[in-house]
N, C-alpha and C positions, 0 to 999 in steps of 0.2 A: 504494500497499500505507499508506503514511503517512496519507494521510488515513484512508482506512476507520478505522486503528486510531487514528488523535486525534478521531475523530467516535463510533466506536463506545463506545470504553473497557471491552467486557465482552468478556473471552475467556474462555474456557472449556481449559483447563489441564491436560494429561495428563502423569498419571506414574506410575511403576512400583512397584507395591508387592513386597513381599517375594519372597511367592509366584510374582512374573511375572504377577501382574491387574493390571489398568486402574485407574486412580484417577483420574475426572476431577473439575476444583471451580470452579467461576464465579471470575472474579478483576473485578473492579469497578473494578481499580486502573491499569489496564495504558494503559502507553505506552510512546512511541518515543524509545529516549535516545540513539540514533544510528544514523548508516548500517547496522549490522550489528548494534545492540543493544535488545531491549524489555527492559521491566522491570514490574515489578508489586510489589506491597506483600502482605505475610502481614497479615492481621487477625486472623481467626482459622480457619487450618487446620492442625493439626496433624499430619494425615495428610500432604498433600502435601512439608510441610517435613520430616518425615523420609523421605519416599520422595527427595526430592532430596539429602537431605545422601547419603542411600546410594549413589544413582544418578540421576547430576547430566541423564540424557537426557531431554528434556520436549517434547512438541508442543503447540501454542496453535491455537485454532482461535477467528477474530475473522469477523463476520460480521454484516452487514448487512440488519437482519429484514424489513424492506420490499422491498428490490433483490434479497434472497435470493441475494448478492455477497458472496463475502469470499475469505479466504486461513488456508492452514497454515502454519504456523509451525514448523518443527522446530529443534532448537538442542543447547545445551550451558547448565543453569543454572550458576550461584554463587550461595549464600547470602549473601548481605552484612547484618551486624553491628555493624558501626564502619567507620570507616576514610573519606579523603578522599573515595572514589567513596559511601558510603553520607552523606553530610554533602552532598555536591552535587545526587544526586537528591532526600533529602526537602525541601532547598530549592526543591528544581524542583516538587516534590508541594506544598509550601506556598504557593509561587508562586502556582500554579493554585488556590488556595481550597480543596485537603484537607483533608480532618481526619486529619493527621498523629498526632496523641495518640494516635492507635487503632493507630497500625501499630505492627508487633512487626517480623520484619528486610522485608528489602529481596531481592526476586531479581531477578539481571540474566540477560538470557538473550542466548547468542550465536546469532543465527540462524546456521545452516550448510546451510538449506533453507527456503524458498519456494513455495509454490503457489498456481495458485488455487482458490477454490471457489466455483462456482454453480449453480445449483437446473436442474434437466431440465425445467423452463417453457420456459427458455430456446433449449433443441432442440424443443421444437416448436414454435417462430419466435414465442412472446410475445415484447414488447419491456421495456425495463427499464421503463417508465412504465404498462404491462400489471401488468406485473408488483409494483410500488408499490400498485398503484390496488388492486388485488384484496387484498394482504395488510392496508394500511390499515382497507378496508373491514372486512374480518375484524378486524381488531385494535376498532377502532370498533363491533361488533358483541356484542361481548363482553358475558356478564352481562344480554342482552338478552332472552335466550332462546333466540335465532334466530342462528346463525352463518354465515357467506358466506366459509368457508373454501376457498380455490380447491382445485381436484381435483389438482393435482398442485403437487409442491413447485417 
C-alpha cells in the first residue's frame, strides 16, 4: 500500500457536503505519514476544507492508472494549520522538493479501513503485464486520432 501511494502521489478525495452529497477532488500531494496516517496539502480546495472542518469523514482512492490496481482508504481527517506536526509535515514535503509556498492547510488522515481496488480485467484472466501494456498503448495513442482503449477496465 505504501509503495502505491508513494509512486502515484495522486489521490481522489471524497468528502461530504452539508446537504449530504459527495464532493470528490483530486489531490496531487498525497503522502504516507506513518503506518496509520496519510497526509495531503490544500492548495486550492476551499470546498474540501469546509467539508472536512464540518465533517471529518473522508475516503481517498489511489490507483495506478496502468496496472488498474490501487486502494480505497477510509478515515477521519484533521486539518492542520500550525503546530509541531504541521511543521514536521511541511519539512517532509520540502525535503521531497514540493512547492510548499503554495500550500495552505495540511490534512492528516487517520486511516480506519483500507481495501484493495482492482480492475475487472483481472477477473477476465488478464495478467498485470497485459493490463499495463494495454493502458500504456492507450495513453500513447491519445492525440493521434486513434484510441487503443481496452474493452474493459
